C-alpha positions, 0 to 999 in steps of 0.5 A, a space after each residue: 718120739 716128737 722130730 726135734 731139732 737140738 741146737 749147738 746151744 741147747 746140746 752144750 746146756 743139755 751136756 752142762 747138765 749130764 757133766 755136773 751128774 757124771 764128771 766125778 764118776 768120769 774121774 774113778 773111770 780114769 782111775 780104773 775105778 767104775 765104768 767108762 764114762 761117755 759126754 753124749 747129746 742127741 741131735 736130732 731124736 725123731 729125726 732119721 727119714 727125709 718124711 720126719 725132714 719134711 715135717 720139721 721143715 727144709 728151711 729149719 734142718 737147712 739152717 741147724 745142719 749149717 750151725 752145727 757145721 759152723 759148732 765142728 769147725 769151731 770144736 775139736 780136741 775132744 768133741 765128736 760129732 757122729 754123723 748118720 746118713 739121711 735121704 733128703 729130697 732123694 739125696 742122702 748125705 751124712 747129717 749131725 746125729 750124737 754130740 759126743 765129749 770126753 770129760 776135759 771136752 765137755 768140761 770145757 764146753 759147760 764152761 762156756 755157757 757158765 761157771 766152772 762146774 769142776 777143775 778138772 785137773 785138781 779131781 784127778 790130782 785129789 782121787 790119784 791121792 786118795 787112791 795111793 793111801 788106800 781109799 775108799 775112792 767113789 764119785 761120791 767121795 770125790 764128790 766130797 772132799 773135792 769140795 774140802 779145802 787143801 788143808 782139810 784135805 791134808 787131814 783126811 788123807 793124813 788120818 786114811 794113812 794113820 788109820 792103814 797103820 792104825 786097825 785099833 784106834 780104840 787107844 784114844 778119844 776122839 780128840 786124842 788121835 795122833 793124825 798129823 794136822 788135825 785138830 781136836 774138833 777135825 772128826 765132829 764135822 769132817 767123820 762121815 766122810 772120814 768113814 767112806 774113803 777109809 771103810 771104816 767109822 773112827 767114832 765109833 772104834 775110840 775111846 768114848 769119854 766119861 760122862 761128867 755132869 755137874 748138878 745142884 742139890 736142891 732139896 731143903 732137908 739135904 740142904 738142912 744138914 749141912 751137906 754140900 750143895 753144888 757137886 759133880 758126878 762121872 759115868 763110872 767113878 765109885 762116887 756116889 750123889 748125895 741122895 736118889 731124887 723122886 725129879 731131877 730137873 734139867 737145865 742149860 742155863 748154869 746160874 739156871 742150876 746154882 741158885 735153884 729155889 729148894 724143891 724137896 726131893 729135886 737133883 737140877 742138871 747142867 746139860 750139854 746142849 744137843 750132843 749131851 742128851 744121849 750121855 745123860 740118858 744113860 745116867 742109871 739114877 736119873 732114869 730111876 726118878 720118878 719124873 725128868 724135866 728139861 727146861 731151855 731156852 724158848 729158840 730153835 736150839 732149845 726145843 732142838 736138846 729137847 727132843 734130842 733129850 725126849 728121842 734118847 730116854 725114849 730108848 731102853 738104856 744100854 743095862 736094859 732100863 726101860 724108857 722114860 718119858 721126860 716133862 718140859 717146863 716153861 716151854 710151851 706156847 703160853 710161857 712164850 706169850 706170858 715172857 714175851 716182852 723178855 724176847 729178842 732177836 740177836 745172839 750174844 755177840 749181835 749177829 741176828 739168830 736164824 731161822 730153822 727148818 729143823 722137823 723135831 718130831 717129838 715135842 707136844 703141841 704145845 711146844 711145837 705152836 711154840 717152837 714154830 714161832 721163834 723158828 720159822 722163816 717168815 716174820 716173828 716178833 723175837 726167835 730167842 727168850 733166855 732163860 735167865 729171864 725167867 724168874 727162878 721163882 717161878 720156876 720153882 713154882 712149876 717145878 712144884 706142880 711138877 712134883 704134886 702132880 707126880 707124888 700127890 
């Protein structure tokens, strides 16, 4: 080990790193959840003999010792400087060897060199509140809860208490849970944390909503019969669709569904974004189609939806129906360049569209090239081509090409 002398400033910086790593474990330990945590820093690693002091230099040794003597005079509460003897030039004396501090002292010392790492009093109070509800107390849960605002903390504690008193949540949907203060989308953001502190995942217990699909029949023969053009289909209902499609086209924009031109043997389904991918993948008549096509915006979200939809259909359905491939339409690199004049950089509220670093493993090479172009963190001509900007007649022609290739 290379002999070194650690100055007070360096020791406090080391202590700051240790506090950042272990403060939550220390808070848990204070409540009996885990082994006790102390914060310590060696002050003279490799320097235990007079010969080691000589190699460093007696002047440096003396200056180091004086700095620690001055430090000890300023810091007493909760701080211990452990000393061990060293014989220097024939004189044996005790010199600092380790800085030891409890959590409060360590946080106080570390906060003197930078922004506060943690509000220890608040962390202890939150941990104590969690403990009183019977929540699972770990360093990870304490850290996560300390990041919440006061309102979300109250909801979390109410939710843990409610789950403790209700062993079965199957009578409610995720948005119906009668937890005081919980708004309908709270679980969307905080469900994983609630799972960790409650020890059970209420999202797996609640009653799931049936899938409701809005669709448009575009088969010209069906239209000629005078039957309804627009419909809705609900999982588990007795109503059935008008005909079994050979092609299912999933679009994200309602206008694109409502006014899609005639294409034989086709039903156009209005998608519901990334969250609906699994629901669509489990619809039997969608799986039974000869060809499933996705058409969305040329932007980061559009490719993320395509990626998730394709991944969902790559797995067998719950009823055992085998995996199904998904073809995209008007979403590859050639389409991006053809319709570049419609590219935009701001959303409907005028805010700049942000880049995306998401890795989408289910895209084709041509799709991935387009995705990288619009989602890059670097400069790019535009970040979005909206589906509505592409003429529906062009989309129908492309879909007819898909049908021709599938059914010559």
